[in-house]
C-alpha distance (Angstrom), angle and dihedral (degrees) to the residues before:
residue distance angle dihedral
M1 . . .
L2 3.86 . .
E3 3.81 93.0 .
A4 3.81 91.3 47.7
I5 3.75 97.1 53.4
T6 3.84 94.6 39.7
A7 3.82 96.4 45.5
S8 3.77 102.3 38.0
T9 3.78 143.0 33.5
P10 3.88 122.7 -117.7
E11 3.77 89.6 -106.3
E12 3.81 90.8 55.4
M13 3.76 86.9 54.2
R14 3.80 90.5 55.8
M15 3.78 96.0 -99.4
E16 3.76 92.9 128.5
G17 3.83 120.7 -154.0
F18 3.84 92.9 26.3
Y19 3.80 120.5 104.0
N20 3.83 102.8 169.9
W21 3.77 131.3 46.0
T22 3.68 117.7 -111.0
S23 3.81 129.1 -180.0
P24 3.90 90.8 -109.8
L25 3.88 89.9 53.0
V26 3.84 90.9 47.4
R27 3.88 89.9 48.3
K28 3.81 88.6 49.5
M29 3.87 93.8 50.4
I30 3.79 92.0 47.5
Q31 3.77 92.5 48.3
E32 3.76 92.2 49.7
K33 3.82 95.1 43.1
Y34 3.81 102.2 37.8
G35 3.81 105.0 14.2
V36 3.79 91.4 -122.9
E37 3.83 118.7 134.6
Y38 3.85 123.5 -150.5
S39 3.77 130.5 -179.0
D40 3.75 115.2 -120.0
K41 3.84 91.2 -106.9
G42 3.82 90.7 46.9
M43 3.82 91.9 51.5
R44 3.82 91.3 48.5
E45 3.80 88.2 52.7
V46 3.84 92.7 50.0
M47 3.72 91.1 47.9
Y48 3.88 91.2 49.2
R49 3.86 88.5 51.2
L50 3.81 88.4 53.6
G51 3.74 90.4 56.1
L52 3.79 95.7 -103.7
S53 3.81 123.9 135.4
F54 3.78 134.8 178.8
T55 3.74 141.5 -145.1
M56 3.68 131.4 -160.9
P57 3.75 117.5 -116.7
T58 3.84 111.9 -103.7
Y59 3.80 100.4 -166.1
R60 3.72 144.9 7.6
L61 3.79 122.9 -120.6
E62 3.72 94.1 -137.6
K63 3.77 87.6 66.2
A64 3.80 92.3 50.4
D65 3.80 116.0 123.5
L66 3.87 106.1 -127.0
E67 3.79 93.0 -162.9
A68 3.80 91.8 52.8
Q69 3.70 90.5 49.5
L70 3.82 94.2 50.8
D71 3.87 89.8 48.0
F72 3.80 89.1 51.0
I73 3.83 91.9 50.8
E74 3.86 92.0 48.9
D75 3.85 91.7 47.8
F76 3.84 91.6 45.8
D77 3.79 92.1 51.3
K78 3.80 89.6 51.8
V79 3.87 90.1 51.7
K80 3.81 91.2 48.3
K81 3.74 92.1 50.9
N82 3.80 93.3 48.7
S83 3.79 92.7 49.1
R84 3.80 90.1 55.1
T85 3.85 93.4 53.3
M86 3.83 91.8 48.7
K87 3.84 94.0 62.6
């Protein structure tokens, strides 16, 4: 289980339409593969014991501002170039 969720996405494990692992998805995979049921809290505790953690998504890419991203990349490139010449 640990290798499956750290080395692949849910979609790669034939859970189409899901791109990130969540405790409900891990529960579903374990139930289907091993016939063992966990509560959501129990699954999170198992994942924590295995050294896994989670974060909540903070934004959605479809809302990203392409122009702001391009401005950032241009500004960042300038900062990188300036830092190299200062050494």
